[in-house]
N, C-alpha and C positions, 0 to 999 in steps of 0.2 A: 425171730424163735425163741421160745419162752430158754430159757437157762436154767432157772430156778424158780421154787414155789414156796411160799409161807402159806399159811393159814388162810390169812386177808389180802394179802399182793403176791406179783408174780414180778420176776425180773428179767429183762430180754439181753442176752449179748448185743455188745457194741462193738465197734473196732478199734483196735490196738493205736490208734490218735486220738480217740475219741475227747479225750481230756489236755490234748496237746492244744485241741481249736478250743479251749475253753477253759486261759487261764486269767485274771488279774494280776494286777503289778503288785509285785511282792516292795514292801517295806517304803511306801509313800506315804505312809502318815506316823508321825509320835501321839505322844499321852497330849502335849498342847493343841497340834491341831485337830485332836480329837474331841479334846472340850469346845473348839472353835466350831466342829461337827453339831455337838449336840446342841449349844447354844444356837446357832443357823439353823437347825430343825423347827425351832419354837419361837424366836423371838419376834417373828411376825406377828403372834398372839398377841405379843404386849401394844401395835399398832392398831390391831383390828379387830374385832371377833369375840372378843371377853364380853364389850360393853351391853352385849344381848341379854347379858346373865342380869343384869340391870332391872331388863324390862320385866325377864321372871321374876325374881324375888327378889326387886330391891337391893339398894346396898347390903343389906343387915341379910338377905338371902343370901345374895354373891358372897357376902364376907364368907358366912360358915360354911359354904359349898368352897370358895380357896381353900378353905384350912382342910374339911377333909381331903380335896384332892390334894395337896400339896402331901398331905401324910401321904395316901397313896401312892403317889408317885416318888416322895423317897421312899418308903420301901421296897418299890419296883426297883430302881434305879441300883439300890443296894444288891437287891438279890442278882438283878443282870448283872453287877459287878462280878458276882462268886461266877454267873453261869459262862458267861464271856472269856473270862480269864482261862476256864479250864477247858472248854467246846468252841474253840475261836475258831470260827468259820462264816463264810458270807451268808449264809442260811439265819444267822441270826435268830428269832424266837422260835424259828421253825424249827432250827437244829437242835434246838433245846428239847421241844416237846418230842421232835423223833425219839431222840434218846430217852427219854422217862415215858411217853404215851403210845410210841408206837409208831406205824405210818399215819394211821388216820389221825390223831392227835399231831403231828406233824405237818399234816396239812392241813386240818382248819388251824392250827395258829398261821398257818403260812400265808394263808388265802385272808383270812383276819388281818393280817397285818399288808396285805397286798391291798386287800378293801380301802383302809384308812389310808395309803400310799397315795392311791390313785386316787382318788378324789378329793384329799386334801388339799393337791396343788390348785383344782379348781376353784375352792372356796377363795386360794389365796389369788388368785389370777384375776376371779372377780375384785377382790378389795384391793389388788394392786390398780384395777380398772378407775375408783374408786378415787386413789391420788391421785394419776395420771391427771384425772378429768378436773381436779383441784388443782394444781398446776397446769396444764394446758388446754384445757376444756375438751379432751379425747376420751372415751371410752368405747365399751363393747366388744365385739369379736374380730377386729385387726389389731387394736390393743393385746387381748389375748394370745391371736396368733404369735403377735412378733415376739412376746415374751418368749411363749412354749418355742419356740421358733431358735432364737439367741441362745436360747440355755439349754437347750439340749443338744444344739451344735457345740456348746464349749465343752461338756460333758465327751462327745465324743471326740476332742479332742485330746482328751485324755486323763486320768484317775488325778496322776499328781499337780500337774496344771490346774484342774478345775477346784480341787480341795485349798490348794493358794490362794486363787481369786474368790473361792467363797470365804475363806478368812479375810481378805481385805474386805469384802462387802459386808461382813458380820461386824469390824470394829467398826464402820463407818455410822452401821445401825445403833450399834452400842453408844455412839458418839450423840445422834438424837436422843437418843432415851434420858441418858448425862444431862442435855442440856434444855430436854422437857424437863427435868426433874428441878435442876437449877431455877427454871423459869417457874415454876410453877408453887415450888414453897413457901413464897412469903403471902402467897393470897391464899393458902388453904382454909377452909373454915368446916368445921364438922355440922356447922348447919345446911350447909350443902349437899350434906351425904344424907341427906334424908325427906327430901321434897319431890319423891313421887306418891302420887297422889295413893291414898290406899282402899283397897278394896274391899270394904265392909261384910261383904258375904262371905271372905275365904277366913277359916278357923285361923284364929291365932294373928287376925291383920292388926298391924299395928304402925307404927311411922319408922319403926327399924326393919319390920316384916311387911311390908305393904299387901302384899299376896298372900300372907300366912304361911304357917308351915310348909304347905305343898311346895312355895317358893324357892327353899333350898333344892329340894330337889329337882326340880325342873331347872335351879340355875348350875347343875352339876355337868352339864357339858360345856356350857360355856366359861365356867371354871376351867374345866380341863385342857379349853383351848391355851392356857397362861404355859401347858407341859405338854402337851402334846407333841409327840414324837420322838422325846430327847429317846425314847428305847429304840432308837435306828441307830446307834453309836455301833451295838456291836457287828451292825452290815459290814461294817468296814473290817472288821478283823482278819481277812485273809490278805487285806492291801497294808495293813499296821507292821509295823518294825517290831514290837515287843508285844504281844497281844498279854502274856501274861502280869508285866509290869503295868503297858499304857491302857490297857482296857478300863480298867474300875480305876484309875486317875482321871480319864477324861471323862467319862462318863457322868461320876461324881461331882468333880469341879464343875462340868456345866450345869448339873442340878442345880449346885450352892450359887450360881450367878442365877439362875432363872428363878431360885426365888427371891431371892433381894427385889430384881426387878417387877415382879409378879406384887409382888403384894405393895411395892412403894408405887405402880401404873395404877394399882384398883382404887388409892385411897387418893392419889392426889388430881387422877381426870374429875373424878365428881365431885371430889373437893375443892375443887376450883368454879365449876363451868357450873356444877348441881347434877344430879344422879338422872332427874327426869331429860336434858336436854344429851345427854351422856348414852342414853338408854341404845336409841336407834341411829346414834350417828356412825358416816361412814368410815369419818378419820377422827376417833377420839380425841388423840394426842393434840391433832393439829387443833381443832374444835374448842379445848381446853383453854389454851393459849392465843387462840383468838377470842376467848372471852374475855382474858384480863390484860390483853394488848391492841386487841384491833384487829380487822381483818386483813390487812396488809401489811402486818407487824413483822419485823425480821425474824424475832424466836419462832412465830409458828411458819415463814416460810422456807426457814433453815429447818426444821421439824419437819414439815412435808417433802419438801427435797430430799433434806438424806434419809427421813425416813420411810421413802420410798423403799432404800436400800434393805430396811427392817426385813418387809414383806419378799422385796428379791431375795434373802436371804435363805429364806425358808423355803420360798417355791425353788431356788437354785438346788440345796440340797435336799429337800425332799424327792427330787427327778432322782436325785444321785441312790437314797434309800430305796428307793418302789424298783429300780434298776438290779441292783445289785438282792432283790427278794426273786423277783422273776430268774435272775441269771440263776441262784440256787435252787428253786423249786423244777427249773425248766433244766438243769446241768442234772436233777434226780430224777428224772424223767414224769415227774409230777405235772408238768404244764408241757406242752409242747418243746420239744426239743432244738428244734431250729431260735427260740429266742436267747438261748445262753449262749450261741456261737460269737466269740470276739474276735476281734479285727487286730491288724499290726498293731495299734494304740493298746493293746489291751482293755479294750473296754466292749461291754455286752452290747451292740448295736442296735439292734431288734427290742432287746428288752428296755432301751429309750423311750424308741421311738414309739411301741405300739400303745403303749400305757399313756403314752403325750398326748396320742389321737385320740385316745378313750376321754383322757382327762379335760381336753379343751370341746369335745363335744357335750361334757358336762356342764364347764365353764358359761355356756351358751345361754345355760337357763337363768341364768341374771342372779340365784338365789343362791346368795353367799352363808346365810344363815343355815338354809337347809344342807347343803354341802357339808355344813358343822357337823350337823347331828348325824350323818351318815357315815362321815370317819369316825366319828365317836364310837358308836355302833359296831364297825370292826375293832376296832383300837380297842375297846373294854371285851369284846372275845378274847381277842388275843392277850390283853391283860391278866385274865384270869385264866388262861391257858398256859400262861409262860409260868406265872407264880405258883400255878398246880404245880407244873414240871419242878419246881426246883424245890420244893417241900418233897414230891417222891423220889428225886435222885439223893435229897440228903440222907432218905431214909434206903430205896434202892443201893445207892452206889455209896457208901460211906468210906470206902478206899479211894474213891477216884481224885486224881491232884486236886488241888483247891489251891492257887497260887495266893488268892483273898476269900476270904470266908466273910461270908455278911452277917453285919454285929445281930444280935439275935437268930440266927436260925432261921426256924419255919416257921415262929412267931410273926416275924419280920413281915415275912413273905404271905403269911397269912392274914394281916391284916389288910396286904395289896387286893390280895385273892378276895375278902369280902366286900372291899369298897367298889371294887371292879365290878360285882357285879352290881349293886344298888347302883352302881353308875350307869351301867349296860340299863337295866331297867326305866332310868331317867329318859332316855332317847326318845320310848315311845308316849312317855307325857309330854315331853318338848315338840314331837311333830310325828302323830302316828305314820303320815304319807311317809318323812322319811324311813323313820323303822321298818317299813312296809316294802319300800324299793331295794334298801340293803338286804334284807331277808331274801330278796327273790333273785337278786344275783348273786349271796353268800350259797342259796339253795343250787341254782344253774350250777357255778364251781362244784360243787359237793358231787354234783349227779354226775359229773364229767367225769370226778376220780372215781366214784364207785363205779362206772361202766365201761372205762377205758383204761385211764392212766395208773390204775392200781395195779395192773397186768403188766404195765412195760414201763418199770421202774429199771435204775440204773445202777446194781451193786458197789461200781467203783465210786461210783459219786460220796465225798469225802462225809456224807450225813447219813449213808447206807452203809459205809466200811465196817463200820464198830459191828455191826446184827451179823454181816458174815463171818468177821473173829469170833463173835460171840456163838455163833453159829457151829462153826468149826470144832472151836473148843467143845463144844456140847455133844457132837459126835463122836469126839475121840475122846473122851470120858464114858 
């Protein structure tokens, strides 16, 4: 039965124990664990995926694209540091947009994030298969299924336990990158960066930009892969010890680490093995080490074996992220409510399992680069809406308590907003097929909200409570 309505949505009454059945474990993460979570979301991007950008734009195109995306992510992270400290709920970007843009804005943001986080693990599973194949000669559906089953199972064990295991896995991945850096530095040569053949038909084509100016734009989605998903840190807000203090520290520290790793990997892998060899390699860091030390070298074998943990770290942590996004949207009624029910371990079981089954199905395509583009499609929509939310809340709610304030304020989030729109447009340039499939998924989800769930929201959900309070105050005045 509908309890109350607004001009665009309706709220239904729920049982008195509704929220009791949807509780996450409090105090499971401090800022160091949050920083580790932020790094683990992204670190797989250093091991595979980014290098496809070398094929789209050559080293020069990929370098410029990376600088632009590093600027976008840095500005976005500074904006999210403020928002997550001010509005600490499990909804993350969805809750920020819900506050600033209303229920439609919140749902569009949350669904875009969900598109990103449901598809990114599928791409990573494919890359994991490539690394496992290098080591053991195994690849394909059984490998993907095994990794999904094991790591969803660990998350079902409990958030605190899963985050600690994730931190150990991330540490191993960082060790692999450090070995790669030390092992390749002595063999770096600038000449190797510019060995991609030049497309003379492209405007502005040169050895620096072999695909011309358009190659910069085409490389944007792959440059994003070096930072994609760091924005998931705020999804841990309800399981954080002190969000006002720990959220800004955690997400900014994570971004700083990722900037250092991203630029070193971008220069060193093609700088020792050649950009042409790296542009479509399934395991570029391993390939670079093999190019200078040999196929069976101990350094290459170590990075291949331990580097697998980098892919696992992101795979593992993004499973966490999608489950919390589904949990928050479901708890508020935007998605089916049964998805947000938590068990004795305070984890949302079906929010972990259902998107995992969808991701596994997508991994069977074997199209890692296609999955990257689809994930970027969702990510860039959410980035535009989240940074727009930051600007609107700065103007609409100047008195909102802000334990951390974004340096540069709305100018900072405005830079991220403009760049995110450019990155969104680039997905159509790289793969129209990926953009269309992403658009179809997005349209189906929007239709579900428009025709069904927007009339059945839950006013008691944390992301909705503020509107109920504001409405009551308005009626009193």
